[in-house]
RODO-2510 file (C-alpha; in nm, 4 decimals, decimal comma):
residues 617
     n   res          X          Y          Z
     1     m     6,9401     4,9369     2,3538
     2     r     6,9926     5,3087     2,3193
     3     r     6,7079     5,5304     2,2298
     4     s     6,9001     5,6519     1,9282
     5     e     6,9194     5,2943     1,7983
     6     v     6,5450     5,2462     1,8553
     7     l     6,4870     5,5714     1,6761
     8     a     6,7084     5,4494     1,3863
     9     s     6,5060     5,1263     1,3642
    10     e     6,1881     5,3302     1,3550
    11     s     6,3429     5,5432     1,0793
    12     v     6,4183     5,2261     0,8776
    13     a     6,0636     5,1030     0,9412
    14     c     5,9242     5,4373     0,8250
    15     l     6,1426     5,4176     0,5154
    16     n     6,0201     5,0664     0,4395
    17     k     5,6606     5,1719     0,5015
    18     a     5,7067     5,4699     0,2731
    19     l     5,8537     5,2503     0,0000
    20     g     5,5642     5,0039     0,0433
    21     r     5,3144     5,2882     0,0155
    22     l     5,4863     5,4111    -0,3009
    23     k     5,4692     5,0611    -0,4400
    24     d     5,0954     5,0420    -0,3667
    25     i     5,0360     5,3776    -0,5297
    26     w     5,2353     5,2773    -0,8292
    27     e     5,0401     4,9547    -0,8513
    28     e     4,7113     5,1357    -0,8275
    29     i     4,8150     5,3882    -1,0865
    30     g     4,9590     5,1237    -1,3084
    31     i     5,3037     5,2652    -1,3568
    32     p     5,5176     5,0338    -1,5553
    33     e     5,8237     4,8612    -1,4097
    34     d     6,0839     5,0722    -1,5805
    35     q     5,9230     5,3893    -1,4501
    36     r     5,8968     5,2309    -1,1100
    37     l     6,2671     5,1574    -1,1315
    38     q     6,3418     5,5194    -1,2211
    39     r     6,1232     5,6533    -0,9461
    40     t     6,2819     5,4155    -0,6940
    41     e     6,6262     5,5318    -0,8109
    42     v     6,5234     5,8922    -0,7529
    43     v     6,4029     5,8046    -0,4026
    44     k     6,7293     5,6314    -0,3369
    45     k     6,9382     5,9219    -0,4586
    46     h     6,7319     6,1653    -0,2608
    47     i     6,7590     5,9647     0,0578
    48     k     7,1254     5,8936    -0,0029
    49     g     7,2036     6,2616    -0,0698
    50     l     7,0186     6,3672     0,2402
    51     l     7,2019     6,1148     0,4511
    52     d     7,5348     6,2036     0,2941
    53     m     7,4739     6,5715     0,3682
    54     m     7,3864     6,4917     0,7249
    55     i     7,6922     6,2725     0,7584
    56     a     7,9121     6,5461     0,6144
    57     e     7,7745     6,7994     0,8591
    58     e     7,8378     6,5698     1,1508
    59     e     8,1836     6,4958     1,0215
    60     n     8,2552     6,8654     1,0032
    61     l     8,1335     6,9005     1,3599
    62     r     8,3715     6,6294     1,4674
    63     k     8,6588     6,8011     1,2948
    64     r     8,5735     7,1360     1,4497
    65     l     8,5602     6,9773     1,7911
    66     m     8,8962     6,8178     1,7409
    67     s     9,0447     7,1429     1,6161
    68     s     8,8966     7,3341     1,9090
    69     i     9,0296     7,0825     2,1556
    70     e     9,3744     7,1061     2,0089
    71     m     9,3756     7,4839     2,0061
    72     c     9,2395     7,5099     2,3607
    73     r     9,4998     7,2661     2,4793
    74     k     9,7769     7,4822     2,3408
    75     e     9,6354     7,8037     2,4891
    76     l     9,5704     7,6338     2,8198
    77     d     9,9235     7,5053     2,8384
    78     s    10,0564     7,8532     2,7607
    79     l     9,8395     8,0171     3,0279
    80     c     9,9397     7,7610     3,2858
    81     g    10,2990     7,8450     3,2121
    82     e    10,2376     8,2210     3,2365
    83     l    10,0351     8,1908     3,5523
    84     h    10,2794     7,9409     3,6981
    85     l    10,0041     7,6857     3,7461
    86     p    10,0170     7,3092     3,6946
    87     p     9,9032     7,1800     3,3478
    88     f     9,5418     7,0839     3,2878
    89     e     9,4691     6,7146     3,3409
    90     e     9,2017     6,5589     3,1131
    91     e     8,9516     6,3160     3,2547
    92     e     8,9809     5,9672     3,1222
    93     g     8,6806     5,8301     2,9255
    94     s     8,5474     6,1743     2,8373
    95     t     8,3850     6,2177     2,4979
    96     m     8,5150     6,4626     2,2480
    97     l     8,2354     6,7056     2,3122
    98     q     8,2774     6,6914     2,6947
    99     l     8,6525     6,7251     2,6650
   100     e     8,6183     7,0290     2,4434
   101     k     8,3761     7,1861     2,6877
   102     d     8,6008     7,1223     2,9896
   103     i     8,9083     7,2545     2,8175
   104     r     8,7265     7,5625     2,6926
   105     t     8,5809     7,6379     3,0383
   106     r     8,9199     7,5999     3,2031
   107     l     9,0733     7,8231     2,9409
   108     e     8,8198     8,0968     3,0093
   109     v     8,8962     8,0823     3,3822
   110     m     9,2682     8,1028     3,3202
   111     m     9,2307     8,3948     3,0852
   112     k     9,0226     8,5772     3,3447
   113     q     9,2923     8,5234     3,6071
   114     k     9,5540     8,6566     3,3703
   115     s     9,3463     8,9638     3,3008
   116     q     9,2956     9,0288     3,6730
   117     r     9,6644     8,9952     3,7510
   118     m     9,7639     9,2252     3,4699
   119     q     9,5062     9,4806     3,5770
   120     e     9,6290     9,4711     3,9382
   121     l     9,9861     9,4987     3,8174
   122     k     9,8942     9,8063     3,6189
   123     t     9,7217     9,9643     3,9185
   124     l    10,0191     9,8931     4,1434
   125     q    10,2484    10,0353     3,8810
   126     e    10,0533    10,3609     3,8720
   127     q    10,0559    10,3880     4,2527
   128     d    10,4263    10,3127     4,2645
   129     q    10,5016    10,5785     4,0073
   130     e    10,2978    10,8382     4,1971
   131     l    10,4668    10,7598     4,5281
   132     c    10,8079    10,7565     4,3681
   133     d    10,7435    11,1006     4,2221
   134     i    10,6442    11,2345     4,5659
   135     l    10,9269    11,0655     4,7546
   136     c    11,1787    11,1095     4,4737
   137     t    11,2722    10,7420     4,4690
   138     s    11,3172    10,4867     4,1886
   139     s    11,0320    10,2695     4,0629
   140     y    10,9764     9,9132     4,1721
   141     s    11,1723     9,6673     3,9633
   142     i    10,9267     9,4290     3,7917
   143     d    10,8486     9,3194     3,4317
   144     y    10,5153     9,4740     3,3413
   145     n    10,4823     9,2599     3,0224
   146     v    10,4779     8,9291     3,2043
   147     v    10,1916     8,7973     3,4084
   148     p    10,3092     8,8268     3,7733
   149     t    10,2732     8,5471     4,0189
   150     l    10,0649     8,5756     4,3307
   151     e    10,3807     8,6051     4,5422
   152     e    10,5136     8,8851     4,3214
   153     l    10,1866     9,0725     4,3478
   154     e    10,1868     9,0334     4,7267
   155     t    10,5431     9,1641     4,7485
   156     f    10,4510     9,4557     4,5234
   157     r    10,1519     9,5375     4,7422
   158     k    10,3714     9,5392     5,0540
   159     h    10,6174     9,7675     4,8784
   160     i    10,3373    10,0095     4,7936
   161     a    10,2121     9,9963     5,1539
   162     g    10,5624    10,0757     5,2792
   163     l    10,5926    10,3706     5,0434
   164     t    10,2515    10,4964     5,1520
   165     a    10,3488    10,4767     5,5199
   166     e    10,6776    10,6525     5,4488
   167     k    10,4908    10,9217     5,2610
   168     e    10,2532    10,9747     5,5541
   169     r    10,5426    10,9883     5,7988
   170     r    10,7381    11,2358     5,5911
   171     h    10,4295    11,4445     5,5289
   172     k    10,3548    11,4575     5,9014
   173     e    10,7155    11,5459     5,9748
   174     f    10,7095    11,8101     5,7039
   175     v    10,3920    11,9681     5,8415
   176     g    10,5374    11,9769     6,1950
   177     i    10,8678    12,1265     6,0828
   178     k    10,6859    12,3755     5,8631
   179     k    10,4807    12,5020     6,1584
   180     q    10,7941    12,5422     6,3689
   181     i    10,9717    12,7232     6,0856
   182     i    10,6790    12,9629     6,0457
   183     l    10,6733    13,0307     6,4227
   184     c    11,0477    13,0906     6,4308
   185     m    11,0276    13,3271     6,1349
   186     e    10,7444    13,5155     6,3029
   187     e    10,9421    13,5517     6,6257
   188     l    11,2527    13,6529     6,4317
   189     e    11,0387    13,8833     6,2165
   190     q    11,1999    13,7262     5,9086
   191     l    11,0521    13,6624     5,5634
   192     p    11,1434    13,3620     5,3432
   193     d    11,4385    13,4595     5,1275
   194     t    11,5399    13,1578     4,9198
   195     s    11,3253    12,9580     4,6782
   196     f    11,3390    12,6612     4,9110
   197     e    11,2063    12,8692     5,2012
   198     r    10,9281    13,0026     4,9790
   199     d    10,8390    12,6475     4,8696
   200     v    10,8189    12,5450     5,2319
   201     v    10,6228    12,8408     5,3661
   202     c    10,4135    12,9592     5,0718
   203     e    10,3410    12,6584     4,8484
   204     d    10,0769    12,3904     4,8974
   205     e    10,1788    12,1102     5,1308
   206     d    10,0845    11,8361     4,8833
   207     a    10,3030    11,9877     4,6131
   208     f    10,6202    11,9694     4,8208
   209     c    10,8617    11,6907     4,7314
   210     l    10,9095    11,4737     5,0364
   211     s    11,2535    11,3466     4,9469
   212     k    11,5151    11,2645     5,2073
   213     e    11,7242    11,5565     5,0927
   214     n    11,4334    11,7990     5,1315
   215     i    11,3499    11,6666     5,4792
   216     k    11,7147    11,6991     5,5765
   217     a    11,7221    12,0533     5,4370
   218     l    11,4047    12,1320     5,6335
   219     k    11,5660    12,0175     5,9579
   220     l    11,8775    12,2166     5,8825
   221     l    11,6695    12,5290     5,8176
   222     l    11,4781    12,4763     6,1429
   223     n    11,8016    12,4302     6,3383
   224     q    11,9424    12,7500     6,1915
   225     l    11,6295    12,9427     6,2848
   226     e    11,6248    12,7932     6,6354
   227     d    11,9919    12,8770     6,6842
   228     r    11,9231    13,2320     6,5750
   229     k    11,6238    13,2428     6,8062
   230     a    11,8299    13,1031     7,0957
   231     e    12,0981    13,3627     7,0300
   232     n    11,8388    13,6387     7,0405
   233     e    11,6922    13,4865     7,3578
   234     a    12,0351    13,4719     7,5209
   235     v    12,1118    13,8291     7,4203
   236     c    11,7746    13,9471     7,5512
   237     n    11,8197    13,7569     7,8776
   238     a    12,1640    13,9089     7,9216
   239     y    12,0140    14,2512     7,8572
   240     r    11,7360    14,1786     8,1072
   241     r    11,9788    14,0689     8,3792
   242     q    12,1935    14,3722     8,3140
   243     i    11,8887    14,5992     8,3190
   244     q    11,7620    14,4437     8,6436
   245     e    12,1005    14,4908     8,8113
   246     l    12,1231    14,8493     8,6907
   247     w    11,7666    14,9174     8,8049
   248     d    11,8514    14,7912     9,1516
   249     r    12,1811    14,9747     9,1698
   250     l    12,0378    15,3000     9,0376
   251     q    11,7156    15,2535     9,2379
   252     i    11,4933    15,3147     8,9376
   253     p    11,1274    15,3646     9,0457
   254     e    10,8643    15,1059     8,9592
   255     e    10,6701    15,3284     8,7204
   256     q    10,9765    15,3581     8,4956
   257     r    11,0323    14,9831     8,5137
   258     d    10,6723    14,9088     8,4181
   259     a    10,7185    15,1022     8,0948
   260     l    10,9590    14,8286     7,9806
   261     s    10,7520    14,5326     8,1073
   262     e    10,6446    14,4316     7,7548
   263     h    11,0049    14,3903     7,6416
   264     m    11,1013    14,1956     7,9549
   265     i    10,9005    13,8935     7,8341
   266     s    10,9319    13,8573     7,4555
   267     s    11,2579    13,8203     7,2644
   268     k    11,1674    13,9464     6,9201
   269     k    11,3823    14,1794     6,7199
   270     k    11,1984    14,4893     6,8361
   271     n    11,2231    14,3721     7,1979
   272     m    11,5971    14,3175     7,1642
   273     e    11,6420    14,6643     7,0188
   274     a    11,4378    14,8184     7,3008
   275     l    11,6378    14,6289     7,5640
   276     e    11,9653    14,7339     7,4062
   277     a    11,8553    15,0961     7,4101
   278     e    11,7556    15,0662     7,7772
   279     v    12,0945    14,9173     7,8659
   280     q    12,2732    15,2037     7,6957
   281     r    12,0540    15,4549     7,8771
   282     l    12,1161    15,2918     8,2139
   283     e    12,4906    15,2665     8,1513
   284     q    12,4999    15,6367     8,0817
   285     l    12,2965    15,6995     8,3947
   286     k    12,5318    15,4726     8,5892
   287     l    12,8310    15,6796     8,4868
   288     e    12,6497    15,9884     8,6064
   289     n    12,5764    15,8224     8,9448
   290     l    12,9015    15,6323     8,9870
   291     r    12,9394    15,6581     9,3647
   292     s    12,5905    15,5296     9,4483
   293     v    12,6341    15,2471     9,1966
   294     i    12,9618    15,1396     9,3573
   295     e    12,7959    15,1373     9,6999
   296     a    12,5190    14,9149     9,5638
   297     i    12,7756    14,6810     9,4069
   298     r    12,9645    14,6661     9,7353
   299     a    12,6446    14,5692     9,9154
   300     e    12,5879    14,2928     9,6614
   301     l    12,9509    14,1867     9,6971
   302     a    12,9137    14,1649    10,0755
   303     s    12,6075    13,9466    10,0275
   304     l    12,8040    13,7160     9,7967
   305     w    13,0868    13,7017    10,0505
   306     d    12,8363    13,5822    10,3073
   307     k    12,6908    13,3268    10,0675
   308     c    13,0351    13,1884     9,9866
   309     f    13,1460    13,1999    10,3540
   310     l    13,4615    13,3995    10,2827
   311     s    13,6811    13,4843    10,5798
   312     k    13,7820    13,8335    10,6795
   313     m    14,1272    13,7832    10,5300
   314     e    13,9802    13,6715    10,1972
   315     r    13,7498    13,9723    10,1959
   316     q    14,0341    14,2097    10,2699
   317     a    14,2285    14,0601     9,9800
   318     f    13,9939    14,2493     9,7461
   319     t    14,1465    14,5908     9,8115
   320     p    13,9212    14,7919     9,5737
   321     y    13,6359    14,7306     9,8188
   322     y    13,8124    14,9552    10,0702
   323     d    13,9486    15,2060     9,8185
   324     g    13,7909    15,5489     9,8246
   325     k    13,8949    15,6443     9,4708
   326     l    13,6405    15,5954     9,1953
   327     d    13,8783    15,5407     8,9033
   328     d    13,8272    15,1930     8,7535
   329     l    13,6540    15,0756     9,0731
   330     l    13,3319    14,9967     8,8929
   331     k    13,4957    14,7530     8,6522
   332     l    13,6887    14,5854     8,9314
   333     h    13,3768    14,5470     9,1434
   334     d    13,1780    14,4151     8,8485
   335     a    13,4500    14,1615     8,7724
   336     e    13,4621    14,0482     9,1352
   337     v    13,0832    14,0182     9,1503
   338     m    13,0791    13,8102     8,8322
   339     r    13,3604    13,5901     8,9648
   340     l    13,1818    13,5257     9,2937
   341     k    12,8503    13,4659     9,1199
   342     q    13,0122    13,2093     8,8946
   343     h    13,1897    13,0536     9,1924
   344     f    12,8616    13,0342     9,3823
   345     e    12,6777    12,8816     9,0845
   346     d    12,9535    12,6251     9,0271
   347     h    12,9271    12,5076     9,3883
   348     k    12,5696    12,6096     9,4574
   349     e    12,4711    12,2728     9,5993
   350     l    12,7530    12,2839     9,8558
   351     f    12,6887    12,6413     9,9685
   352     e    12,3147    12,5861     9,9905
   353     g    12,3808    12,2716    10,1926
   354     v    12,5904    12,4726    10,4394
   355     h    12,3165    12,7352    10,4629
   356     r    12,0612    12,4596    10,5160
   357     w    12,2755    12,3092    10,7922
   358     e    12,3072    12,6449    10,9675
   359     e    11,9320    12,7031    10,9509
   360     s    11,8609    12,3504    11,0750
   361     w    12,1160    12,3909    11,3535
   362     q    11,9658    12,7199    11,4713
   363     l    11,6189    12,5661    11,4634
   364     f    11,7478    12,2634    11,6561
   365     l    11,8990    12,4884    11,9251
   366     e    11,5750    12,6855    11,9438
   367     l    11,3725    12,3663    11,9899
   368     e    11,6198    12,2424    12,2505
   369     k    11,5735    12,5697    12,4368
   370     r    11,1958    12,5426    12,4165
   371     a    11,2139    12,1881    12,5537
   372     t    11,3365    12,3296    12,8877
   373     d    11,0590    12,5899    12,9096
   374     p    10,7783    12,4710    13,1450
   375     s    10,5287    12,7121    12,9895
   376     r    10,5216    12,5056    12,6694
   377     f    10,2900    12,2568    12,8440
   378     n    10,0210    12,5271    12,8455
   379     n    10,0147    12,5469    12,4656
   380     r     9,7162    12,4115    12,2827
   381     g     9,6662    12,2746    11,9337
   382     g     9,9301    12,0023    11,9471
   383     n    10,2264    12,2420    11,9227
   384     l    10,4214    12,0465    12,1837
   385     l    10,3887    11,7238    11,9855
   386     k    10,4837    11,9017    11,6626
   387     e    10,7915    12,0567    11,8223
   388     e    10,9033    11,7244    11,9673
   389     k    10,8587    11,5537    11,6316
   390     q    11,0440    11,8330    11,4545
   391     r    11,3262    11,8185    11,7092
   392     a    11,3564    11,4408    11,6663
   393     d    11,3663    11,4791    11,2862
   394     l    11,6373    11,7431    11,3090
   395     q    11,8409    11,5327    11,5488
   396     k    11,8222    11,2449    11,3001
   397     n    11,8705    11,4460    10,9781
   398     l    12,1554    11,6734    11,0885
   399     p    12,4168    11,3913    11,0917
   400     k    12,2941    11,2760    10,7501
   401     l    12,3311    11,6274    10,6108
   402     e    12,6781    11,6563    10,7642
   403     k    12,7798    11,3302    10,5971
   404     i    12,6596    11,4575    10,2575
   405     l    12,8385    11,7897    10,3078
   406     k    13,1592    11,6092    10,4027
   407     a    13,1579    11,4212    10,0710
   408     q    13,0868    11,7431     9,8786
   409     i    13,3605    11,9279    10,0680
   410     d    13,6114    11,6540     9,9838
   411     v    13,5283    11,6924     9,6141
   412     w    13,5508    12,0723     9,6428
   413     e    13,8895    12,0583     9,8132
   414     q    14,0237    11,8201     9,5477
   415     e    13,9055    12,0521     9,2701
   416     q    14,0229    12,3755     9,4351
   417     g    14,3415    12,2397     9,5927
   418     r    14,2715    12,4167     9,9229
   419     e    14,0639    12,3769    10,2362
   420     f    13,6950    12,4677    10,2423
   421     l    13,6544    12,7449    10,4981
   422     v    13,3418    12,8980    10,6440
   423     n    13,4197    13,2458    10,7695
   424     g    13,7884    13,1544    10,7948
   425     q    13,7335    12,8218    10,9735
   426     k    13,7122    12,4647    10,8469
   427     f    13,3454    12,3826    10,8250
   428     l    13,3701    12,0268    10,9562
   429     r    13,5740    12,1462    11,2534
   430     f    13,3182    12,4198    11,3076
   431     v    13,0403    12,1577    11,3083
   432     e    13,2259    11,9456    11,5623
   433     e    13,2803    12,2507    11,7833
   434     q    12,9119    12,3373    11,7659
   435     w    12,8133    11,9869    11,8743
   436     e    13,0737    11,9953    12,1514
   437     l    12,9482    12,3342    12,2705
   438     h    12,5951    12,1983    12,2653
   439     r    12,6941    11,8969    12,4730
   440     t    12,8900    12,1192    12,7146
   441     e    12,5941    12,3522    12,7513
   442     k    12,3605    12,0595    12,8151
   443     e    12,5991    11,9237    13,0784
   444     r    12,6290    12,2661    13,2407
   445     e    12,2517    12,3040    13,2553
   446     r    12,2228    11,9563    13,4028
   447     m    12,4804    12,0372    13,6725
   448     e    12,3038    12,3647    13,7485
   449     r    11,9755    12,1808    13,7905
   450     q    12,1382    11,9257    14,0191
   451     m    12,3045    12,1971    14,2283
   452     k    11,9809    12,3903    14,2483
   453     k    11,7939    12,0783    14,3511
   454     s    12,0571    11,9919    14,6149
   455     k    12,0458    12,3448    14,7499
   456     q    11,6679    12,3320    14,7641
   457     i    11,6817    12,0015    14,9523
   458     e    11,9272    12,1496    15,2036
   459     e    11,7028    12,4508    15,2562
   460     d    11,4022    12,2241    15,2990
   461     m    11,5928    12,0168    15,5535
   462     m    11,7058    12,3243    15,7426
   463     y    11,3892    12,5376    15,7319
   464     g    11,1145    12,2937    15,6401
   465     t    11,0092    12,5037    15,3436
   466     a    10,9505    12,2297    15,0913
   467     v    10,7202    12,3294    14,8100
   468     r    10,4622    12,0621    14,7578
   469     t    10,1977    12,0288    14,4963
   470     p     9,8637    12,1216    14,6569
   471     s     9,6306    11,8277    14,7010
   472     k     9,2566    11,8182    14,7286
   473     r     9,1191    11,8757    15,0789
   474     r     8,7910    11,7890    15,2309
   475     l     8,5434    12,0615    15,2969
   476     g     8,5112    12,2027    15,6491
   477     g     8,3238    12,0066    15,9121
   478     n     8,3912    11,7553    16,1808
   479     n     8,4957    11,4129    16,0724
   480     t     8,2672    11,1287    16,1641
   481     p     8,4015    10,8968    16,4325
   482     g     8,4110    10,6069    16,1874
   483     k     8,6258    10,8028    15,9393
   484     t     8,8487    10,9877    16,1840
   485     r     9,2123    10,9270    16,1086
   486     k     9,4283    10,8127    16,3938
   487     l     9,6918    11,0640    16,4824
   488     n    10,0160    10,9890    16,6522
   489     f    10,3275    11,1766    16,6990
   490     t    10,5048    11,0178    16,4099
   491     s    10,2282    11,1013    16,1656
   492     s    10,2234    11,4629    16,2785
   493     i    10,5882    11,5030    16,2184
   494     s    10,5951    11,3112    15,8940
   495     g    10,2958    11,5063    15,7596
   496     a    10,4762    11,8316    15,8181
   497     t    10,8110    11,7325    15,6726
   498     p    10,8129    11,6288    15,3035
   499     n    11,0288    11,3607    15,1565
   500     s    11,1286    11,2140    15,4925
   501     t    11,2814    11,5345    15,6253
   502     m    11,2684    11,4049    15,9800
   503     r    11,4438    11,0906    15,8785
   504     s    11,7107    11,2885    15,6949
   505     a    11,7530    11,5294    15,9848
   506     f    11,8059    11,2628    16,2455
   507     g    12,0143    11,0381    16,0284
   508     g    11,7435    10,7708    16,0181
   509     t    11,7168    10,7275    16,4041
   510     v    11,4899    10,8581    16,6825
   511     c    11,6486    10,9122    17,0283
   512     h    11,4764    10,8044    17,3486
   513     s    11,4310    11,0427    17,6350
   514     p    11,6273    10,9326    17,9443
   515     m    11,3155    10,9489    18,1548
   516     s    10,9444    10,9508    18,1192
   517     r    10,7790    11,2853    18,0579
   518     p    10,5157    11,3973    18,3155
   519     p    10,1690    11,4722    18,1891
   520     l    10,0949    11,8155    18,0512
   521     s     9,9313    12,0790    18,2628
   522     p     9,5545    12,1094    18,2350
   523     g     9,5773    12,4558    18,0839
   524     f     9,8064    12,3462    17,8035
   525     s     9,6175    12,0635    17,6466
   526     l     9,7001    11,9465    17,2957
   527     r     9,4592    12,0074    17,0132
   528     t     9,3941    11,7857    16,7210
   529     p     9,5290    11,9538    16,4046
   530     q     9,2670    12,0131    16,1379
   531     r     9,4929    12,0620    15,8341
   532     t     9,7480    11,7916    15,8803
   533     k     9,8287    11,5859    15,5747
   534     p     9,7930    11,2080    15,5762
   535     l    10,0957    11,0051    15,6599
   536     h    10,3073    10,9243    15,3549
   537     g    10,2983    10,5483    15,3009
   538     g    10,6665    10,5191    15,2193
   539     l    10,7682    10,7323    15,5156
   540     l    10,5503    10,5297    15,7521
   541     e    10,7101    10,2117    15,6256
   542     r    11,0589    10,3531    15,6756
   543     n    10,9737    10,4755    16,0270
   544     k    10,8309    10,1464    16,1472
   545     e    11,1631    10,0451    16,2953
   546     n    11,2037    10,3692    16,4897
   547     i    10,8429    10,3752    16,6001
   548     a    10,8627    10,0178    16,7222
   549     q    11,1608    10,1069    16,9440
   550     t    11,0152    10,4295    17,0795
   551     p    10,7732    10,4523    17,3763
   552     r    10,4761    10,6677    17,2869
   553     t    10,2515    10,8911    17,4987
   554     i     9,9249    11,0113    17,3524
   555     p     9,8584    11,3762    17,4401
   556     s     9,5295    11,4720    17,5915
   557     g     9,2865    11,6127    17,3424
   558     a     9,4100    11,3807    17,0680
   559     l     9,2196    11,0843    16,9347
   560     r     9,2374    10,8041    17,1847
   561     t     9,3748    10,4638    17,0962
   562     k     9,4430    10,1551    17,2997
   563     a     9,7183    10,2189    17,5517
   564     s    10,0559    10,0625    17,5041
   565     p    10,2815     9,9441    17,7855
   566     q    10,5521    10,1764    17,6546
   567     c    10,3982    10,5043    17,5531
   568     n    10,6556    10,7676    17,6569
   569     f    10,8223    10,9402    17,3564
   570     s    11,0603    11,2329    17,3415
   571     i    11,3219    11,3731    17,1036
   572     n    11,6622    11,3837    17,2754
   573     s    11,5325    11,6082    17,5566
   574     v    11,5581    11,6192    17,9371
   575     a    11,2997    11,8946    17,9737
   576     s    10,9634    11,8210    18,1310
   577     t    10,7660    11,9414    17,8280
   578     y    10,8427    11,9791    17,4615
   579     s    10,7843    12,3543    17,4728
   580     e    11,0274    12,3992    17,7590
   581     f    11,2754    12,1751    17,5809
   582     a    11,2499    12,3695    17,2579
   583     m    11,2680    12,7169    17,4103
   584     s    11,5469    12,6374    17,6535
   585     d    11,7692    12,4599    17,4057
   586     i    11,7080    12,7056    17,1237
   587     r    11,7932    12,9988    17,3503
   588     t    12,1130    12,8322    17,4679
   589     g    12,2009    12,7257    17,1143
   590     t    12,2662    12,3663    17,2113
   591     l    12,0491    12,2301    16,9285
   592     p    12,1491    12,2578    16,5677
   593     r    11,9409    12,4696    16,3419
   594     m    11,7998    12,1512    16,1978
   595     y    11,6446    12,0619    16,5319
   596     a    11,5038    12,4115    16,5623
   597     a    11,3150    12,3593    16,2359
   598     v    11,1741    12,0342    16,3710
   599     c    11,0605    12,2095    16,6857
   600     r    10,8783    12,4774    16,4936
   601     i    10,6998    12,2168    16,2822
   602     f    10,5967    12,0146    16,5886
   603     c    10,4663    12,3132    16,7821
   604     k    10,2681    12,4373    16,4866
   605     v    10,1176    12,1029    16,3879
   606     v    10,0755    11,9165    16,7192
   607     l    10,0292    12,1962    16,9725
   608     g     9,8510    12,4264    16,7316
   609     k    10,0535    12,7252    16,8605
   610     p    10,3641    12,8396    16,6776
   611     i    10,6608    12,9361    16,8926
   612     l    10,7282    13,3035    16,8860
   613     k    11,0216    13,4082    16,6792
   614     n    11,1800    13,6103    16,9568
   615     c    11,1465    13,3192    17,1929
   616     i    11,3150    13,0816    16,9511
   617     m    11,5918    13,3230    16,8638
***
């Protein structure tokens, strides 16, 4: 049972108790029945009126709740339609009071959302209008009287963000162009003339309308100012070049040139006027010094001829260069100088490549010449290695450069319709001739070295005057018996004749004496040489065959070795001693001069006494 029902039962019990109490009181008082009936009727009416009033109030409450629910339902449905939201769904089994509360709460939420959307729409509208005024564009197309959807608001926000970014970009571009315009006007010494120029230069940056047309007009104004500035710069540069040429031709001193140094850098209006005045002054001075000016131009023209590799015939074709009259020569020379300058600039890469080849070729020849100089080995600091590396680089890079120049020359000849000449000669043919001359010179030097070497060998064979590199010698003192070198006749001869001179002189054979030689006289004993050079290993090996076939006799006074059955040795002689053989045959002239050289060597090395010149001759 509900508490309200219990409470109603208690109310009925209280009513019954109250009626019973009234009955008791009436009994005690003694109120008659008719009065009791009246009093009971009054109690009934009073209770009934009170209950009816309470019922009426509750009935009114029920009606109000029903009316509120109906009204809230209508408003809620309308808001859901405006906000593009699904309709409100009532919970089943809800009481009237709970339903009214739920509907009213939902309605309040929906109304708040509507208010927020409308407020945001208004804010976006204000921002859009402000940006459109600055950018001079049309407003965003949207109905401001209808609640926008979330998607519409998001699209509107993106549109505003795009306009804001465009405004920032245009403002930044405007500020940059404005600075450049101000700088150009300052350099041109120009003030803003039109209202647009004054709006750009003088007015506040935020007040300027950043429309596309204004930005385009700004760029156009900047281009006009830059063109005017470039024209002034070109005019000033032309004046400067003209002034520099006239200074050089007229040989103007440095102190006068320094007076114009300020105007040689800037290109403002005052600078241009000063340069123009200087040109006029120098032109007047040039007319007064016409002959010296023409000589200077001719020197410059000769330099350009050299740069462009013109031949003598092409140079002579310009007859004013050799004309002694001064009438109109200056204009003709100026025109020729300008023509050659333009020609050189048009083909600067080709001419500079030819110059570079000539410089590289001269350096290559110089390094080739240094490579044959023996004194270069005395240099310190790695110069020899640097020169060799540089020579190798040049030898590798010169053909590459020639290949590049050949391609450029082919293009030049196609454009000009004539051959490319260097000093009247085809450059490629000139290059080939230079290489051929270099190879011929190298071959000639090689042949000269071979002839010189052959001649030196012949002289060495004839006179025994071979130049040998000095070797280290032991200090003075007698050799110990254990370290004494064995000396024989072959070693004495081979030590005195370099590079197998004996073998070359005798044709690789040693002749036997027809008879044994008697011993030397006691007063003419042989001495051991103290400065003989050790036997050359290769020569000893080559002489083994001849030594094995030749009887050998060891002279007295030489180091003793074990005797051999065949020890007699002579050199194609029938004389009793080698001295007699040498002197007799040299006097009679029966020996060749080659044998005479061998005799001198033997007497000097083995006997220790050189033969007198008058005796030999």
